[in-house]
C-alpha positions in Angstrom: -43.9 162.3 195.0 -44.6 159.6 197.6 -45.3 156.1 196.6 -49.0 156.7 197.4 -49.5 160.1 195.8 -51.2 160.1 192.4 -51.0 162.6 189.6 -48.0 164.7 190.7 -48.9 168.4 190.9 -47.4 169.8 187.7 -49.6 172.8 187.5 -52.7 170.6 187.5 -55.7 170.7 189.9 -55.7 168.0 192.6 -57.2 164.7 191.6 -61.0 164.6 192.0 -63.2 162.1 193.8 -63.5 159.4 191.0 -59.8 159.5 190.3 -59.1 159.1 194.0 -61.5 156.2 194.3 -59.6 154.4 191.6 -56.0 155.2 192.4 -55.5 156.8 195.9 -53.5 154.9 198.4 -52.1 152.4 195.9 -48.6 151.7 194.9 -47.8 152.4 191.3 -46.1 149.1 190.9 -47.5 146.1 192.8 -46.4 142.6 193.6 -46.4 140.4 190.5 -46.9 143.6 188.4 -50.7 143.1 189.0 -53.0 146.1 188.5 -55.1 145.1 191.5 -53.8 144.9 195.0 -52.9 141.4 196.3 -54.8 139.6 199.0 -52.4 138.7 201.9 -53.8 135.7 203.6 -51.5 135.5 206.5 -51.8 135.8 210.3 -48.1 136.4 210.9 -45.2 138.2 209.2 -41.6 137.0 209.5 -38.3 138.8 209.8 -35.1 138.0 208.0 -32.9 138.5 211.1 -32.7 139.9 214.6 -31.7 143.3 213.4 -34.9 143.6 211.4 -36.8 142.8 214.6 -34.9 145.5 216.5 -35.5 148.0 213.7 -39.2 147.2 213.8 -39.5 147.4 217.6 -37.6 150.7 217.7 -40.0 151.9 214.9 -37.2 152.6 212.5 -38.9 150.3 210.0 -42.5 151.5 209.3 -43.3 149.8 206.0 -44.0 146.3 207.2 -46.4 144.3 209.4 -45.8 142.1 212.4 -49.1 140.3 213.2 -52.5 140.2 211.5 -54.4 141.7 214.4 -52.4 144.9 214.0 -52.5 145.3 210.3 -52.5 143.9 206.8 -50.9 145.4 203.6 -54.2 145.3 201.7 -55.9 147.0 204.7 -53.4 149.8 204.6 -54.2 150.5 201.0 -57.9 150.6 201.7 -57.4 152.9 204.7 -55.3 155.3 202.7 -57.9 155.4 199.9 -60.7 156.0 202.4 -58.8 158.8 204.1 -58.1 160.4 200.7 -61.8 160.2 199.8 -62.8 162.0 203.0 -59.9 164.5 202.9 -58.7 163.1 206.2 -55.2 162.2 207.4 -55.9 158.8 208.9 -58.5 156.0 208.5 -58.9 153.0 210.8 -60.9 150.1 209.4 -63.0 147.8 211.6 -64.9 144.6 211.1 -68.3 146.4 210.9 -69.7 149.9 211.2 -70.8 149.1 214.8 -67.3 147.9 215.7 -66.0 151.2 214.3 -68.4 153.4 216.4 -68.0 151.3 219.6 -64.2 151.2 219.1 -64.1 155.0 218.8 -66.3 155.6 221.8 -64.3 153.2 224.0 -61.0 154.8 222.9 -62.1 158.3 223.6 -64.3 158.0 226.8 -63.6 157.1 230.4 -65.6 156.8 233.6 -67.3 160.1 234.5 -67.4 161.4 230.9 -70.6 162.4 229.2 -71.7 162.3 225.5 -74.6 163.9 223.7 -76.4 162.3 220.8 -79.1 163.5 218.5 -82.0 161.0 219.0 -82.2 160.0 215.4 -78.7 158.4 215.5 -78.6 154.8 214.4 -80.6 152.9 217.0 -77.9 150.4 217.8 -75.4 153.2 218.5 -77.9 154.7 220.9 -78.5 151.3 222.4 -74.8 150.7 223.0 -74.5 154.1 224.7 -77.6 153.7 226.9 -77.1 150.0 227.9 -73.4 149.4 227.8 -71.4 152.6 228.2 -73.3 153.2 231.5 -71.6 150.1 232.8 -68.3 152.0 232.5 -69.7 155.1 234.3 -70.2 157.1 231.1 -73.4 159.1 230.8 -75.4 159.6 227.6 -77.8 162.5 226.8 -80.2 162.2 223.9 -81.4 165.4 222.4 -84.1 165.9 219.6 -82.4 165.8 216.2 -81.0 169.1 215.0 -82.0 171.0 218.2 -78.7 172.8 218.6 -79.9 175.0 221.5 -80.8 172.0 223.6 -77.5 170.3 222.7 -75.6 173.3 223.8 -77.6 173.5 227.0 -76.7 169.9 227.8 -73.0 170.5 227.4 -71.2 170.5 230.8 -67.6 170.2 232.1 -67.7 166.4 231.7 -69.0 166.4 228.1 -66.4 164.9 225.8 -68.2 164.1 222.5 -71.1 165.3 220.4 -72.6 162.6 218.1 -75.0 162.6 215.2 -75.8 160.9 211.9 -76.4 163.0 208.8 -78.6 162.4 207.1 -80.4 160.3 209.7 -81.9 156.9 209.2 -84.9 156.5 208.5 -86.2 160.1 208.8 -83.4 161.7 206.6 -83.0 164.7 208.9 -79.9 166.7 207.8 -77.5 168.3 210.3 -76.1 171.7 209.7 -72.5 170.5 209.9 -70.9 173.9 210.2 -73.1 174.7 213.2 -72.5 171.3 214.7 -68.7 171.6 214.4 -68.7 175.2 215.7 -70.7 174.2 218.7 -68.1 171.6 219.6 -65.1 173.9 219.0 -66.6 176.7 221.1 -67.0 174.4 224.1 -63.8 172.3 223.6 -65.8 169.2 222.8 -65.0 166.7 220.0 -67.5 165.9 217.3 -68.5 162.8 215.4 -70.7 162.5 212.3 -71.9 159.1 211.0 -72.0 160.0 207.3 -72.9 156.5 206.1 -76.0 157.7 204.3 -74.3 160.9 203.0 -71.0 159.3 201.8 -68.0 161.4 200.9 -69.7 162.1 197.6 -72.6 164.0 199.1 -71.3 165.4 202.4 -67.9 166.5 203.7 -68.0 166.6 207.5 -64.2 167.0 208.0 -64.1 170.1 205.8 -66.5 171.8 208.2 -64.3 171.1 211.2 -65.9 167.9 212.5 -63.3 165.8 214.3 -64.3 162.3 213.2 -66.4 160.9 210.4 -67.8 157.4 210.5 -69.0 155.0 207.8 -70.5 151.6 207.6 -68.4 150.6 204.6 -70.9 147.8 204.1 -73.3 150.3 202.5 -72.4 152.7 199.7 -68.6 152.6 200.0 -68.3 148.8 199.2 -71.6 149.0 197.5 -72.4 145.4 196.5 -74.2 143.9 199.5 -71.4 141.3 199.8 -69.2 142.3 202.8 -69.1 144.0 206.2 -66.7 146.8 207.3 -66.6 150.0 209.2 -64.2 153.0 209.2 -63.4 156.0 211.3 -61.5 158.9 209.8 -59.8 161.9 211.4 -56.4 163.4 212.0 -53.3 161.2 212.5 -53.0 162.4 216.1 -56.6 161.8 217.0 -56.8 158.3 215.3 -53.6 156.9 217.0 -55.3 155.7 220.1 -58.3 154.3 218.1 -55.9 152.2 216.0 -54.1 151.0 219.2 -57.3 150.0 220.9 -58.5 148.2 217.7 -55.4 146.0 218.0 -56.2 145.2 221.6 -59.9 144.5 220.9 -59.2 142.5 217.8 -62.1 144.1 215.9 -60.3 143.6 212.6 -61.6 142.5 209.1 -60.5 139.8 206.8 -58.0 140.1 203.8 -60.7 139.1 201.4 -63.0 141.8 202.6 -60.3 144.4 202.1 -60.1 143.3 198.5 -63.9 143.5 198.1 -63.9 147.0 199.6 -61.2 148.2 197.3 -63.0 146.7 194.3 -66.2 148.3 195.3 -64.6 151.7 195.8 -63.4 151.8 192.2 -66.9 152.6 191.0 -67.9 154.7 194.0 -68.6 158.0 192.2 -70.4 156.4 189.3 -72.7 154.4 191.6 -73.5 157.4 193.8 -74.6 159.4 190.7 -77.2 156.7 190.0 -78.2 156.3 193.6 -78.8 160.1 193.8 -80.8 160.0 190.5 -82.9 157.1 191.6 -83.6 158.4 195.0 -84.7 161.8 193.7 -86.9 160.2 190.9 -88.7 157.8 193.2 -89.2 160.4 196.0 -90.8 162.9 193.5 -93.1 160.1 192.2 -94.2 159.0 195.7 -94.7 162.6 196.8 -97.2 163.1 194.0 -99.0 159.8 194.5 -102.5 159.9 196.1 -102.0 156.8 198.3 -98.8 158.2 199.9 -99.2 160.2 203.1 -95.7 161.5 203.5 -92.2 161.1 202.0 -89.0 161.6 203.9 -86.3 162.7 201.4 -84.1 165.8 201.7 -84.2 166.4 198.0 -87.9 167.3 198.2 -88.8 171.0 198.9 -91.4 169.6 201.4 -88.7 168.1 203.6 -88.1 170.2 206.7 -84.3 170.2 206.1 -84.4 170.7 202.4 -82.7 174.1 202.5 -79.9 172.9 204.7 -79.5 169.8 202.5 -79.4 171.9 199.3 -76.7 174.1 200.9 -74.6 171.3 202.3 -75.1 168.3 200.1 -74.0 167.5 196.6 -76.8 165.0 196.2 -79.4 163.5 198.4 -78.7 159.8 198.3 -80.6 156.7 197.4 -82.5 156.1 200.7 -86.0 157.4 201.3 -88.9 156.6 203.6 -92.6 157.0 203.0 -95.9 156.3 204.7 -99.0 154.8 203.1 -102.1 156.8 203.7 -104.5 155.2 206.2 -102.8 151.8 206.1 -102.1 149.4 209.0 -99.0 147.2 208.9 -100.8 144.5 206.8 -101.9 146.9 204.0 -98.4 148.4 204.1 -97.0 144.9 203.7 -99.1 144.4 200.6 -97.2 147.2 198.9 -93.9 145.8 200.0 -94.9 142.4 198.7 -96.1 143.7 195.3 -92.9 145.4 194.2 -90.8 143.2 191.9 -87.4 145.0 191.7 -86.5 145.7 195.3 -85.8 142.7 197.5 -87.1 142.6 201.1 -84.3 142.9 203.6 -82.2 145.1 205.9 -79.3 147.3 205.0 -78.9 149.8 202.2 -76.4 151.3 199.8 -75.9 148.4 197.5 -76.4 148.1 193.7 -79.6 146.1 194.3 -82.7 148.0 195.6 -83.9 146.9 199.0 -87.2 147.5 200.8 -88.4 147.0 204.3 -91.0 148.0 206.9 -88.9 149.4 209.8 -91.6 148.5 212.3 -91.3 144.8 211.4 -87.6 144.6 210.8 -85.2 147.2 212.3 -87.5 148.0 215.2 -89.3 144.6 215.7 -88.1 144.4 219.4 -89.8 147.7 220.3 -93.4 147.9 221.5 -95.8 150.0 219.3 -95.7 152.8 221.9 -91.8 152.8 221.9 -91.7 152.7 218.0 -94.1 155.6 217.7 -92.2 157.6 220.3 -89.2 157.6 218.0 -91.3 158.2 214.8 -91.5 154.6 213.5 -95.1 153.9 212.3 -96.8 150.8 211.0 -97.5 152.4 207.7 -93.9 153.3 207.0 -91.7 151.8 204.2 -88.0 152.4 203.8 -86.5 152.0 200.3 -82.8 151.8 199.4 -82.7 152.6 195.7 -80.0 150.6 193.9 -78.5 151.4 190.5 -81.4 150.0 188.4 -83.0 152.1 185.7 -84.9 154.9 187.4 -87.9 154.6 185.1 -88.2 150.9 185.9 -88.1 151.6 189.6 -90.9 154.2 189.3 -93.0 152.0 187.2 -92.6 149.1 189.7 -93.8 151.3 192.6 -96.6 152.6 190.5 -98.0 149.1 189.8 -97.6 148.1 193.5 -99.4 151.2 194.8 -102.1 151.2 192.1 -103.0 147.5 192.6 
């Protein structure tokens, strides 16, 4: 058994997700005999003698660090744990989710290459591709979400990567991961799924053959709205150049954030069970309310991707979006202001419920015409359900809508 393997296989089933979240990637015995992993607040790592330097340079010594931009012992624990949760070989942590996706794209693409994105990918990812990758001679095609025929038609000899979120934010469209992965394999094109909303609890992109899975760890993985991080997970071979470029770019995180991420992951499965429960309960309530025009949530039979979600997802998450019937942005804001449990703010996936109007917050820089072109309307509200009591959440939205 390796130092980082838990529960040796003595005729037992492999450890399940919650056990992995608590124990995977950790040493059995830690410095100071502590049960938690230490925080290593150091920028540089010293060597006892010249031979140790030579061993390190010649890569005969793999168990130590050299300089903080290239790695940290606590970071390695978190990366091993995240890889185990996704069923991947290698994880590379970044400072944020955007640092992770931009780092992956810069590592994998060169001038003349092309990428294809579903148009419901995170808007900052699409912005980076449209406005910045073009400066390096990389072309981006945006295809309507889940239109696999149009995605296949757009694939050419220069296509190097297919990209999507699943579920998407804020419309909660669900990608058929097996079809997406097969499309990439058939054309020799690598595939990336941003599974931030899905999490390893609800969706398993790597198991379907997707090459890379991305998470903003800021959200459900860390889960407490108190730190930023991003991760890309894939095979050891595919992730090697991503790790190397991260060291060059310096898009690393802090030792204290590694600790916060590890602490948050311990309760990951328990939190996701409540997020799923709360999202489903609130979505069903809103769907039946006379003041609500439409609810975007894949756990509802009315959702256009419900059957795919039911087949490919364990649960449907804590994020939902809904529209107030006949409301302008001011009347929509009245509902937002009247709820008492959710706080108004961006982001999602934390233990506290958060509410926002996408047209005023995430898409404030767009014109109304631009917003409506991507399905963002003034009467739209996005809710990230935390882990509060589901009956309390429903009652809170009931009083806000009824008043």
